[in-house]
CHARMM internal coordinates of N, CA and C (Angstrom, degrees):
IC EDIT
DIST 1 N 1 CA 1.4452
DIST 1 CA 1 C 1.5137
ANGL 1 N 1 CA 1 C 112.94
DIST 1 C 2 N 1.3075
ANGL 1 CA 1 C 2 N 117.37
DIHE 1 N 1 CA 1 C 2 N -34.57
DIST 2 N 2 CA 1.4492
ANGL 1 C 2 N 2 CA 119.97
DIHE 1 CA 1 C 2 N 2 CA -175.37
DIST 2 CA 2 C 1.5228
ANGL 2 N 2 CA 2 C 112.43
DIHE 1 C 2 N 2 CA 2 C -78.39
DIST 2 C 3 N 1.3271
ANGL 2 CA 2 C 3 N 118.06
DIHE 2 N 2 CA 2 C 3 N -14.02
DIST 3 N 3 CA 1.4579
ANGL 2 C 3 N 3 CA 119.67
DIHE 2 CA 2 C 3 N 3 CA -178.70
DIST 3 CA 3 C 1.5279
ANGL 3 N 3 CA 3 C 112.13
DIHE 2 C 3 N 3 CA 3 C -83.31
DIST 3 C 4 N 1.3215
ANGL 3 CA 3 C 4 N 118.07
DIHE 3 N 3 CA 3 C 4 N -14.52
DIST 4 N 4 CA 1.4616
ANGL 3 C 4 N 4 CA 121.20
DIHE 3 CA 3 C 4 N 4 CA -179.67
DIST 4 CA 4 C 1.5213
ANGL 4 N 4 CA 4 C 113.59
DIHE 3 C 4 N 4 CA 4 C -57.57
DIST 4 C 5 N 1.3377
ANGL 4 CA 4 C 5 N 118.76
DIHE 4 N 4 CA 4 C 5 N -52.20
DIST 5 N 5 CA 1.4663
ANGL 4 C 5 N 5 CA 119.51
DIHE 4 CA 4 C 5 N 5 CA 178.63
DIST 5 CA 5 C 1.5326
ANGL 5 N 5 CA 5 C 113.10
DIHE 4 C 5 N 5 CA 5 C -63.02
DIST 5 C 6 N 1.3224
ANGL 5 CA 5 C 6 N 117.47
DIHE 5 N 5 CA 5 C 6 N -34.15
DIST 6 N 6 CA 1.4678
ANGL 5 C 6 N 6 CA 119.95
DIHE 5 CA 5 C 6 N 6 CA 178.75
DIST 6 CA 6 C 1.5235
ANGL 6 N 6 CA 6 C 110.63
DIHE 5 C 6 N 6 CA 6 C -67.27
DIST 6 C 7 N 1.3195
ANGL 6 CA 6 C 7 N 116.84
DIHE 6 N 6 CA 6 C 7 N -39.83
DIST 7 N 7 CA 1.4637
ANGL 6 C 7 N 7 CA 120.45
DIHE 6 CA 6 C 7 N 7 CA 178.08
DIST 7 CA 7 C 1.5239
ANGL 7 N 7 CA 7 C 109.95
DIHE 6 C 7 N 7 CA 7 C -66.00
DIST 7 C 8 N 1.3268
ANGL 7 CA 7 C 8 N 116.98
DIHE 7 N 7 CA 7 C 8 N -45.21
DIST 8 N 8 CA 1.4595
ANGL 7 C 8 N 8 CA 120.67
DIHE 7 CA 7 C 8 N 8 CA 179.47
DIST 8 CA 8 C 1.5243
ANGL 8 N 8 CA 8 C 111.05
DIHE 7 C 8 N 8 CA 8 C -60.46
DIST 8 C 9 N 1.3317
ANGL 8 CA 8 C 9 N 117.05
DIHE 8 N 8 CA 8 C 9 N -47.48
DIST 9 N 9 CA 1.4632
ANGL 8 C 9 N 9 CA 120.56
DIHE 8 CA 8 C 9 N 9 CA -179.56
DIST 9 CA 9 C 1.5281
ANGL 9 N 9 CA 9 C 110.70
DIHE 8 C 9 N 9 CA 9 C -64.19
DIST 9 C 10 N 1.3215
ANGL 9 CA 9 C 10 N 116.73
DIHE 9 N 9 CA 9 C 10 N -39.43
DIST 10 N 10 CA 1.4606
ANGL 9 C 10 N 10 CA 120.33
DIHE 9 CA 9 C 10 N 10 CA 178.46
DIST 10 CA 10 C 1.5148
ANGL 10 N 10 CA 10 C 112.10
DIHE 9 C 10 N 10 CA 10 C -62.69
DIST 10 C 11 N 1.3305
ANGL 10 CA 10 C 11 N 116.77
DIHE 10 N 10 CA 10 C 11 N -41.76
DIST 11 N 11 CA 1.4640
ANGL 10 C 11 N 11 CA 120.59
DIHE 10 CA 10 C 11 N 11 CA 178.48
DIST 11 CA 11 C 1.5244
ANGL 11 N 11 CA 11 C 110.75
DIHE 10 C 11 N 11 CA 11 C -65.56
DIST 11 C 12 N 1.3159
ANGL 11 CA 11 C 12 N 116.88
DIHE 11 N 11 CA 11 C 12 N -43.50
DIST 12 N 12 CA 1.4666
ANGL 11 C 12 N 12 CA 120.53
DIHE 11 CA 11 C 12 N 12 CA -179.75
DIST 12 CA 12 C 1.5288
ANGL 12 N 12 CA 12 C 110.66
DIHE 11 C 12 N 12 CA 12 C -62.22
DIST 12 C 13 N 1.3253
ANGL 12 CA 12 C 13 N 117.17
DIHE 12 N 12 CA 12 C 13 N -48.22
DIST 13 N 13 CA 1.4603
ANGL 12 C 13 N 13 CA 120.35
DIHE 12 CA 12 C 13 N 13 CA 179.69
DIST 13 CA 13 C 1.5270
ANGL 13 N 13 CA 13 C 111.23
DIHE 12 C 13 N 13 CA 13 C -62.74
DIST 13 C 14 N 1.3353
ANGL 13 CA 13 C 14 N 117.22
DIHE 13 N 13 CA 13 C 14 N -42.88
DIST 14 N 14 CA 1.4618
ANGL 13 C 14 N 14 CA 120.68
DIHE 13 CA 13 C 14 N 14 CA -178.51
DIST 14 CA 14 C 1.5283
ANGL 14 N 14 CA 14 C 111.10
DIHE 13 C 14 N 14 CA 14 C -65.62
DIST 14 C 15 N 1.3189
ANGL 14 CA 14 C 15 N 117.69
DIHE 14 N 14 CA 14 C 15 N -43.27
DIST 15 N 15 CA 1.4615
ANGL 14 C 15 N 15 CA 120.25
DIHE 14 CA 14 C 15 N 15 CA 179.03
DIST 15 CA 15 C 1.5247
ANGL 15 N 15 CA 15 C 111.49
DIHE 14 C 15 N 15 CA 15 C -65.14
DIST 15 C 16 N 1.3210
ANGL 15 CA 15 C 16 N 116.71
DIHE 15 N 15 CA 15 C 16 N -44.34
DIST 16 N 16 CA 1.4598
ANGL 15 C 16 N 16 CA 119.79
DIHE 15 CA 15 C 16 N 16 CA 179.22
DIST 16 CA 16 C 1.5216
ANGL 16 N 16 CA 16 C 111.19
DIHE 15 C 16 N 16 CA 16 C -63.75
DIST 16 C 17 N 1.3213
ANGL 16 CA 16 C 17 N 116.98
DIHE 16 N 16 CA 16 C 17 N -48.08
DIST 17 N 17 CA 1.4620
ANGL 16 C 17 N 17 CA 120.68
DIHE 16 CA 16 C 17 N 17 CA -178.82
DIST 17 CA 17 C 1.5205
ANGL 17 N 17 CA 17 C 112.11
DIHE 16 C 17 N 17 CA 17 C -62.87
DIST 17 C 18 N 1.3245
ANGL 17 CA 17 C 18 N 116.53
DIHE 17 N 17 CA 17 C 18 N -42.51
DIST 18 N 18 CA 1.4591
ANGL 17 C 18 N 18 CA 120.07
DIHE 17 CA 17 C 18 N 18 CA 178.97
DIST 18 CA 18 C 1.5100
ANGL 18 N 18 CA 18 C 112.18
DIHE 17 C 18 N 18 CA 18 C -65.92
DIST 18 C 19 N 1.3216
ANGL 18 CA 18 C 19 N 117.00
DIHE 18 N 18 CA 18 C 19 N -44.46
DIST 19 N 19 CA 1.4668
ANGL 18 C 19 N 19 CA 120.71
DIHE 18 CA 18 C 19 N 19 CA -179.88
DIST 19 CA 19 C 1.5252
ANGL 19 N 19 CA 19 C 110.97
DIHE 18 C 19 N 19 CA 19 C -65.09
DIST 19 C 20 N 1.3191
ANGL 19 CA 19 C 20 N 117.40
DIHE 19 N 19 CA 19 C 20 N -41.63
DIST 20 N 20 CA 1.4624
ANGL 19 C 20 N 20 CA 120.42
DIHE 19 CA 19 C 20 N 20 CA 178.73
DIST 20 CA 20 C 1.5166
ANGL 20 N 20 CA 20 C 111.25
DIHE 19 C 20 N 20 CA 20 C -64.87
DIST 20 C 21 N 1.3183
ANGL 20 CA 20 C 21 N 117.37
DIHE 20 N 20 CA 20 C 21 N -39.49
DIST 21 N 21 CA 1.4587
ANGL 20 C 21 N 21 CA 120.59
DIHE 20 CA 20 C 21 N 21 CA 179.08
DIST 21 CA 21 C 1.5272
ANGL 21 N 21 CA 21 C 111.10
DIHE 20 C 21 N 21 CA 21 C -66.48
DIST 21 C 22 N 1.3291
ANGL 21 CA 21 C 22 N 117.17
DIHE 21 N 21 CA 21 C 22 N -43.90
DIST 22 N 22 CA 1.4700
ANGL 21 C 22 N 22 CA 120.74
DIHE 21 CA 21 C 22 N 22 CA 178.53
DIST 22 CA 22 C 1.5238
ANGL 22 N 22 CA 22 C 110.11
DIHE 21 C 22 N 22 CA 22 C -63.06
DIST 22 C 23 N 1.3232
ANGL 22 CA 22 C 23 N 117.19
DIHE 22 N 22 CA 22 C 23 N -44.41
DIST 23 N 23 CA 1.4659
ANGL 22 C 23 N 23 CA 121.23
DIHE 22 CA 22 C 23 N 23 CA -179.84
DIST 23 CA 23 C 1.5277
ANGL 23 N 23 CA 23 C 111.16
DIHE 22 C 23 N 23 CA 23 C -62.59
DIST 23 C 24 N 1.3213
ANGL 23 CA 23 C 24 N 116.84
DIHE 23 N 23 CA 23 C 24 N -43.28
DIST 24 N 24 CA 1.4643
ANGL 23 C 24 N 24 CA 121.07
DIHE 23 CA 23 C 24 N 24 CA -179.51
DIST 24 CA 24 C 1.5244
ANGL 24 N 24 CA 24 C 110.74
DIHE 23 C 24 N 24 CA 24 C -63.89
DIST 24 C 25 N 1.3172
ANGL 24 CA 24 C 25 N 116.63
DIHE 24 N 24 CA 24 C 25 N -44.26
DIST 25 N 25 CA 1.4663
ANGL 24 C 25 N 25 CA 120.09
DIHE 24 CA 24 C 25 N 25 CA 179.50
DIST 25 CA 25 C 1.5279
ANGL 25 N 25 CA 25 C 110.45
DIHE 24 C 25 N 25 CA 25 C -63.64
DIST 25 C 26 N 1.3220
ANGL 25 CA 25 C 26 N 117.33
DIHE 25 N 25 CA 25 C 26 N -41.33
DIST 26 N 26 CA 1.4644
ANGL 25 C 26 N 26 CA 120.52
DIHE 25 CA 25 C 26 N 26 CA 179.42
DIST 26 CA 26 C 1.5256
ANGL 26 N 26 CA 26 C 111.20
DIHE 25 C 26 N 26 CA 26 C -63.46
DIST 26 C 27 N 1.3253
ANGL 26 CA 26 C 27 N 117.42
DIHE 26 N 26 CA 26 C 27 N -42.11
DIST 27 N 27 CA 1.4699
ANGL 26 C 27 N 27 CA 120.58
DIHE 26 CA 26 C 27 N 27 CA 179.31
DIST 27 CA 27 C 1.5314
ANGL 27 N 27 CA 27 C 111.17
DIHE 26 C 27 N 27 CA 27 C -65.19
DIST 27 C 28 N 1.3215
ANGL 27 CA 27 C 28 N 116.88
DIHE 27 N 27 CA 27 C 28 N -42.49
DIST 28 N 28 CA 1.4612
ANGL 27 C 28 N 28 CA 120.85
DIHE 27 CA 27 C 28 N 28 CA -178.44
DIST 28 CA 28 C 1.5317
ANGL 28 N 28 CA 28 C 110.23
DIHE 27 C 28 N 28 CA 28 C -67.21
DIST 28 C 29 N 1.3278
ANGL 28 CA 28 C 29 N 117.01
DIHE 28 N 28 CA 28 C 29 N -41.28
DIST 29 N 29 CA 1.4727
ANGL 28 C 29 N 29 CA 119.95
DIHE 28 CA 28 C 29 N 29 CA -179.86
DIST 29 CA 29 C 1.5235
ANGL 29 N 29 CA 29 C 112.59
DIHE 28 C 29 N 29 CA 29 C -64.10
DIST 29 C 30 N 1.3250
ANGL 29 CA 29 C 30 N 116.81
DIHE 29 N 29 CA 29 C 30 N -33.04
DIST 30 N 30 CA 1.4557
ANGL 29 C 30 N 30 CA 120.21
DIHE 29 CA 29 C 30 N 30 CA 178.81
DIST 30 CA 30 C 1.5296
ANGL 30 N 30 CA 30 C 112.59
DIHE 29 C 30 N 30 CA 30 C -86.04
DIST 30 C 31 N 1.3130
ANGL 30 CA 30 C 31 N 116.64
DIHE 30 N 30 CA 30 C 31 N -2.05
DIST 31 N 31 CA 1.4574
ANGL 30 C 31 N 31 CA 120.76
DIHE 30 CA 30 C 31 N 31 CA 179.31
DIST 31 CA 31 C 1.5153
ANGL 31 N 31 CA 31 C 113.94
DIHE 30 C 31 N 31 CA 31 C 74.03
DIST 31 C 32 N 1.3083
ANGL 31 CA 31 C 32 N 117.14
DIHE 31 N 31 CA 31 C 32 N 19.72
DIST 32 N 32 CA 1.4580
ANGL 31 C 32 N 32 CA 122.13
DIHE 31 CA 31 C 32 N 32 CA 179.98
DIST 32 CA 32 C 1.5272
ANGL 32 N 32 CA 32 C 109.71
DIHE 31 C 32 N 32 CA 32 C -95.66
DIST 32 C 33 N 1.3153
ANGL 32 CA 32 C 33 N 117.20
DIHE 32 N 32 CA 32 C 33 N 153.45
DIST 33 N 33 CA 1.4731
ANGL 32 C 33 N 33 CA 118.87
DIHE 32 CA 32 C 33 N 33 CA -179.17
DIST 33 CA 33 C 1.5291
ANGL 33 N 33 CA 33 C 111.70
DIHE 32 C 33 N 33 CA 33 C -70.57
DIST 33 C 34 N 1.3029
ANGL 33 CA 33 C 34 N 115.61
DIHE 33 N 33 CA 33 C 34 N 144.12
DIST 34 N 34 CA 1.4590
ANGL 33 C 34 N 34 CA 120.96
DIHE 33 CA 33 C 34 N 34 CA 176.68
DIST 34 CA 34 C 1.5226
ANGL 34 N 34 CA 34 C 109.55
DIHE 33 C 34 N 34 CA 34 C -79.37
DIST 34 C 35 N 1.3283
ANGL 34 CA 34 C 35 N 116.51
DIHE 34 N 34 CA 34 C 35 N -38.03
DIST 35 N 35 CA 1.4611
ANGL 34 C 35 N 35 CA 122.22
DIHE 34 CA 34 C 35 N 35 CA 176.23
DIST 35 CA 35 C 1.5266
ANGL 35 N 35 CA 35 C 108.18
DIHE 34 C 35 N 35 CA 35 C -138.63
DIST 35 C 36 N 1.3035
ANGL 35 CA 35 C 36 N 116.80
DIHE 35 N 35 CA 35 C 36 N 138.66
DIST 36 N 36 CA 1.4559
ANGL 35 C 36 N 36 CA 120.89
DIHE 35 CA 35 C 36 N 36 CA -178.54
DIST 36 CA 36 C 1.5251
ANGL 36 N 36 CA 36 C 110.83
DIHE 35 C 36 N 36 CA 36 C -78.37
DIST 36 C 37 N 1.3182
ANGL 36 CA 36 C 37 N 116.12
DIHE 36 N 36 CA 36 C 37 N 137.54
DIST 37 N 37 CA 1.4546
ANGL 36 C 37 N 37 CA 121.34
DIHE 36 CA 36 C 37 N 37 CA 176.57
DIST 37 CA 37 C 1.5171
ANGL 37 N 37 CA 37 C 114.25
DIHE 36 C 37 N 37 CA 37 C 83.37
DIST 37 C 38 N 1.3284
ANGL 37 CA 37 C 38 N 117.25
DIHE 37 N 37 CA 37 C 38 N 9.62
DIST 38 N 38 CA 1.4600
ANGL 37 C 38 N 38 CA 121.13
DIHE 37 CA 37 C 38 N 38 CA -178.82
DIST 38 CA 38 C 1.5251
ANGL 38 N 38 CA 38 C 107.55
DIHE 37 C 38 N 38 CA 38 C -127.29
DIST 38 C 39 N 1.2951
ANGL 38 CA 38 C 39 N 116.58
DIHE 38 N 38 CA 38 C 39 N 154.75
DIST 39 N 39 CA 1.4629
ANGL 38 C 39 N 39 CA 120.65
DIHE 38 CA 38 C 39 N 39 CA 176.23
DIST 39 CA 39 C 1.5312
ANGL 39 N 39 CA 39 C 109.99
DIHE 38 C 39 N 39 CA 39 C -55.84
DIST 39 C 40 N 1.3290
ANGL 39 CA 39 C 40 N 118.55
DIHE 39 N 39 CA 39 C 40 N 133.30
DIST 40 N 40 CA 1.4674
ANGL 39 C 40 N 40 CA 120.43
DIHE 39 CA 39 C 40 N 40 CA -178.98
DIST 40 CA 40 C 1.5250
ANGL 40 N 40 CA 40 C 113.30
DIHE 39 C 40 N 40 CA 40 C -59.14
DIST 40 C 41 N 1.3198
ANGL 40 CA 40 C 41 N 116.24
DIHE 40 N 40 CA 40 C 41 N -38.66
DIST 41 N 41 CA 1.4640
ANGL 40 C 41 N 41 CA 119.14
DIHE 40 CA 40 C 41 N 41 CA -179.81
DIST 41 CA 41 C 1.5265
ANGL 41 N 41 CA 41 C 110.44
DIHE 40 C 41 N 41 CA 41 C -69.12
DIST 41 C 42 N 1.3222
ANGL 41 CA 41 C 42 N 116.89
DIHE 41 N 41 CA 41 C 42 N -43.32
DIST 42 N 42 CA 1.4614
ANGL 41 C 42 N 42 CA 120.51
DIHE 41 CA 41 C 42 N 42 CA -179.10
DIST 42 CA 42 C 1.5196
ANGL 42 N 42 CA 42 C 111.66
DIHE 41 C 42 N 42 CA 42 C -65.48
DIST 42 C 43 N 1.3292
ANGL 42 CA 42 C 43 N 117.52
DIHE 42 N 42 CA 42 C 43 N -42.06
DIST 43 N 43 CA 1.4641
ANGL 42 C 43 N 43 CA 119.49
DIHE 42 CA 42 C 43 N 43 CA -178.53
DIST 43 CA 43 C 1.5181
ANGL 43 N 43 CA 43 C 111.42
DIHE 42 C 43 N 43 CA 43 C -69.42
DIST 43 C 44 N 1.3270
ANGL 43 CA 43 C 44 N 118.08
DIHE 43 N 43 CA 43 C 44 N -38.66
DIST 44 N 44 CA 1.4625
ANGL 43 C 44 N 44 CA 120.75
DIHE 43 CA 43 C 44 N 44 CA 177.92
DIST 44 CA 44 C 1.5232
ANGL 44 N 44 CA 44 C 110.74
DIHE 43 C 44 N 44 CA 44 C -66.95
DIST 44 C 45 N 1.3221
ANGL 44 CA 44 C 45 N 116.08
DIHE 44 N 44 CA 44 C 45 N -39.47
DIST 45 N 45 CA 1.4622
ANGL 44 C 45 N 45 CA 119.98
DIHE 44 CA 44 C 45 N 45 CA 178.93
DIST 45 CA 45 C 1.5183
ANGL 45 N 45 CA 45 C 111.17
DIHE 44 C 45 N 45 CA 45 C -65.98
DIST 45 C 46 N 1.3191
ANGL 45 CA 45 C 46 N 116.89
DIHE 45 N 45 CA 45 C 46 N -46.01
DIST 46 N 46 CA 1.4603
ANGL 45 C 46 N 46 CA 120.09
DIHE 45 CA 45 C 46 N 46 CA -179.61
DIST 46 CA 46 C 1.5220
ANGL 46 N 46 CA 46 C 111.72
DIHE 45 C 46 N 46 CA 46 C -64.05
DIST 46 C 47 N 1.3214
ANGL 46 CA 46 C 47 N 117.66
DIHE 46 N 46 CA 46 C 47 N -41.70
DIST 47 N 47 CA 1.4646
ANGL 46 C 47 N 47 CA 120.75
DIHE 46 CA 46 C 47 N 47 CA 178.62
DIST 47 CA 47 C 1.5231
ANGL 47 N 47 CA 47 C 110.68
DIHE 46 C 47 N 47 CA 47 C -65.86
DIST 47 C 48 N 1.3200
ANGL 47 CA 47 C 48 N 117.57
DIHE 47 N 47 CA 47 C 48 N -38.66
DIST 48 N 48 CA 1.4614
ANGL 47 C 48 N 48 CA 121.04
DIHE 47 CA 47 C 48 N 48 CA 178.26
DIST 48 CA 48 C 1.5234
ANGL 48 N 48 CA 48 C 111.29
DIHE 47 C 48 N 48 CA 48 C -65.69
DIST 48 C 49 N 1.3172
ANGL 48 CA 48 C 49 N 116.13
DIHE 48 N 48 CA 48 C 49 N -43.36
DIST 49 N 49 CA 1.4699
ANGL 48 C 49 N 49 CA 119.96
DIHE 48 CA 48 C 49 N 49 CA 178.93
DIST 49 CA 49 C 1.5271
ANGL 49 N 49 CA 49 C 110.50
DIHE 48 C 49 N 49 CA 49 C -64.03
DIST 49 C 50 N 1.3240
ANGL 49 CA 49 C 50 N 117.49
DIHE 49 N 49 CA 49 C 50 N -42.35
DIST 50 N 50 CA 1.4650
ANGL 49 C 50 N 50 CA 120.67
DIHE 49 CA 49 C 50 N 50 CA 179.15
DIST 50 CA 50 C 1.5201
ANGL 50 N 50 CA 50 C 110.96
DIHE 49 C 50 N 50 CA 50 C -63.79
DIST 50 C 51 N 1.3268
ANGL 50 CA 50 C 51 N 117.75
DIHE 50 N 50 CA 50 C 51 N -38.38
DIST 51 N 51 CA 1.4616
ANGL 50 C 51 N 51 CA 119.66
DIHE 50 CA 50 C 51 N 51 CA -179.88
DIST 51 CA 51 C 1.5257
ANGL 51 N 51 CA 51 C 111.40
DIHE 50 C 51 N 51 CA 51 C -70.21
DIST 51 C 52 N 1.3175
ANGL 51 CA 51 C 52 N 117.33
DIHE 51 N 51 CA 51 C 52 N -38.59
DIST 52 N 52 CA 1.4633
ANGL 51 C 52 N 52 CA 119.78
DIHE 51 CA 51 C 52 N 52 CA 177.70
DIST 52 CA 52 C 1.5216
ANGL 52 N 52 CA 52 C 110.53
DIHE 51 C 52 N 52 CA 52 C -66.77
DIST 52 C 53 N 1.3118
ANGL 52 CA 52 C 53 N 117.41
DIHE 52 N 52 CA 52 C 53 N -39.40
DIST 53 N 53 CA 1.4719
ANGL 52 C 53 N 53 CA 120.64
DIHE 52 CA 52 C 53 N 53 CA 177.47
DIST 53 CA 53 C 1.5303
ANGL 53 N 53 CA 53 C 110.18
DIHE 52 C 53 N 53 CA 53 C -62.53
DIST 53 C 54 N 1.3244
ANGL 53 CA 53 C 54 N 117.66
DIHE 53 N 53 CA 53 C 54 N -42.34
DIST 54 N 54 CA 1.4619
ANGL 53 C 54 N 54 CA 120.82
DIHE 53 CA 53 C 54 N 54 CA 178.47
DIST 54 CA 54 C 1.5243
ANGL 54 N 54 CA 54 C 110.80
DIHE 53 C 54 N 54 CA 54 C -64.29
DIST 54 C 55 N 1.3307
ANGL 54 CA 54 C 55 N 117.76
DIHE 54 N 54 CA 54 C 55 N -40.30
DIST 55 N 55 CA 1.4595
ANGL 54 C 55 N 55 CA 120.41
DIHE 54 CA 54 C 55 N 55 CA 177.73
DIST 55 CA 55 C 1.5321
ANGL 55 N 55 CA 55 C 111.59
DIHE 54 C 55 N 55 CA 55 C -64.80
DIST 55 C 56 N 1.3206
ANGL 55 CA 55 C 56 N 116.41
DIHE 55 N 55 CA 55 C 56 N -40.44
DIST 56 N 56 CA 1.4721
ANGL 55 C 56 N 56 CA 120.34
DIHE 55 CA 55 C 56 N 56 CA 178.08
DIST 56 CA 56 C 1.5296
ANGL 56 N 56 CA 56 C 110.30
DIHE 55 C 56 N 56 CA 56 C -65.43
DIST 56 C 57 N 1.3300
ANGL 56 CA 56 C 57 N 117.42
DIHE 56 N 56 CA 56 C 57 N -41.54
DIST 57 N 57 CA 1.4625
ANGL 56 C 57 N 57 CA 120.07
DIHE 56 CA 56 C 57 N 57 CA 177.33
DIST 57 CA 57 C 1.5280
ANGL 57 N 57 CA 57 C 111.23
DIHE 56 C 57 N 57 CA 57 C -63.35
DIST 57 C 58 N 1.3255
ANGL 57 CA 57 C 58 N 116.85
DIHE 57 N 57 CA 57 C 58 N -39.29
DIST 58 N 58 CA 1.4590
ANGL 57 C 58 N 58 CA 120.27
DIHE 57 CA 57 C 58 N 58 CA 176.42
DIST 58 CA 58 C 1.5151
ANGL 58 N 58 CA 58 C 111.57
DIHE 57 C 58 N 58 CA 58 C -62.26
DIST 58 C 59 N 1.3240
ANGL 58 CA 58 C 59 N 116.91
DIHE 58 N 58 CA 58 C 59 N -44.51
DIST 59 N 59 CA 1.4570
ANGL 58 C 59 N 59 CA 120.61
DIHE 58 CA 58 C 59 N 59 CA 177.65
DIST 59 CA 59 C 1.5286
ANGL 59 N 59 CA 59 C 110.63
DIHE 58 C 59 N 59 CA 59 C -62.64
DIST 59 C 60 N 1.3248
ANGL 59 CA 59 C 60 N 116.57
DIHE 59 N 59 CA 59 C 60 N -41.69
DIST 60 N 60 CA 1.4624
ANGL 59 C 60 N 60 CA 120.25
DIHE 59 CA 59 C 60 N 60 CA 179.35
DIST 60 CA 60 C 1.5323
ANGL 60 N 60 CA 60 C 110.87
DIHE 59 C 60 N 60 CA 60 C -62.31
DIST 60 C 61 N 1.3421
ANGL 60 CA 60 C 61 N 116.80
DIHE 60 N 60 CA 60 C 61 N -39.81
DIST 61 N 61 CA 1.4611
ANGL 60 C 61 N 61 CA 119.69
DIHE 60 CA 60 C 61 N 61 CA 177.80
DIST 61 CA 61 C 1.5236
ANGL 61 N 61 CA 61 C 111.10
DIHE 60 C 61 N 61 CA 61 C -63.50
DIST 61 C 62 N 1.3289
ANGL 61 CA 61 C 62 N 116.94
DIHE 61 N 61 CA 61 C 62 N -38.02
DIST 62 N 62 CA 1.4593
ANGL 61 C 62 N 62 CA 119.75
DIHE 61 CA 61 C 62 N 62 CA 178.90
DIST 62 CA 62 C 1.5124
ANGL 62 N 62 CA 62 C 112.48
DIHE 61 C 62 N 62 CA 62 C -67.88
DIST 62 C 63 N 1.3368
ANGL 62 CA 62 C 63 N 117.85
DIHE 62 N 62 CA 62 C 63 N -26.49
DIST 63 N 63 CA 1.4658
ANGL 62 C 63 N 63 CA 119.85
DIHE 62 CA 62 C 63 N 63 CA 177.75
DIST 63 CA 63 C 1.5302
ANGL 63 N 63 CA 63 C 110.84
DIHE 62 C 63 N 63 CA 63 C -76.19
DIST 63 C 64 N 1.3132
ANGL 63 CA 63 C 64 N 118.33
DIHE 63 N 63 CA 63 C 64 N -14.89
DIST 64 N 64 CA 1.4586
ANGL 63 C 64 N 64 CA 122.43
DIHE 63 CA 63 C 64 N 64 CA -179.95
DIST 64 CA 64 C 1.5315
ANGL 64 N 64 CA 64 C 112.72
DIHE 63 C 64 N 64 CA 64 C -87.74
DIST 64 C 65 N 1.3259
ANGL 64 CA 64 C 65 N 117.11
DIHE 64 N 64 CA 64 C 65 N -0.76
DIST 65 N 65 CA 1.4689
ANGL 64 C 65 N 65 CA 120.29
DIHE 64 CA 64 C 65 N 65 CA -176.60
DIST 65 CA 65 C 1.4888
ANGL 65 N 65 CA 65 C 110.63
DIHE 64 C 65 N 65 CA 65 C -73.52
END
COOR INIT
IC SEED 1 N 1 CA 1 C
IC BUILD
């Protein structure tokens, strides 16, 4: 019973992190800005770091099952 919330949180973090990483890579490859009004390098870096952190949190949640 206690593993249900960990699985749910792990799936949410993994889906968010994966989708954000794919979106960021697609924007950078097309030469489009990741965020408007911000340096392209800074916004791509911040989005990449946030997606990796979400993926790591998802993996950590799966280890708690």
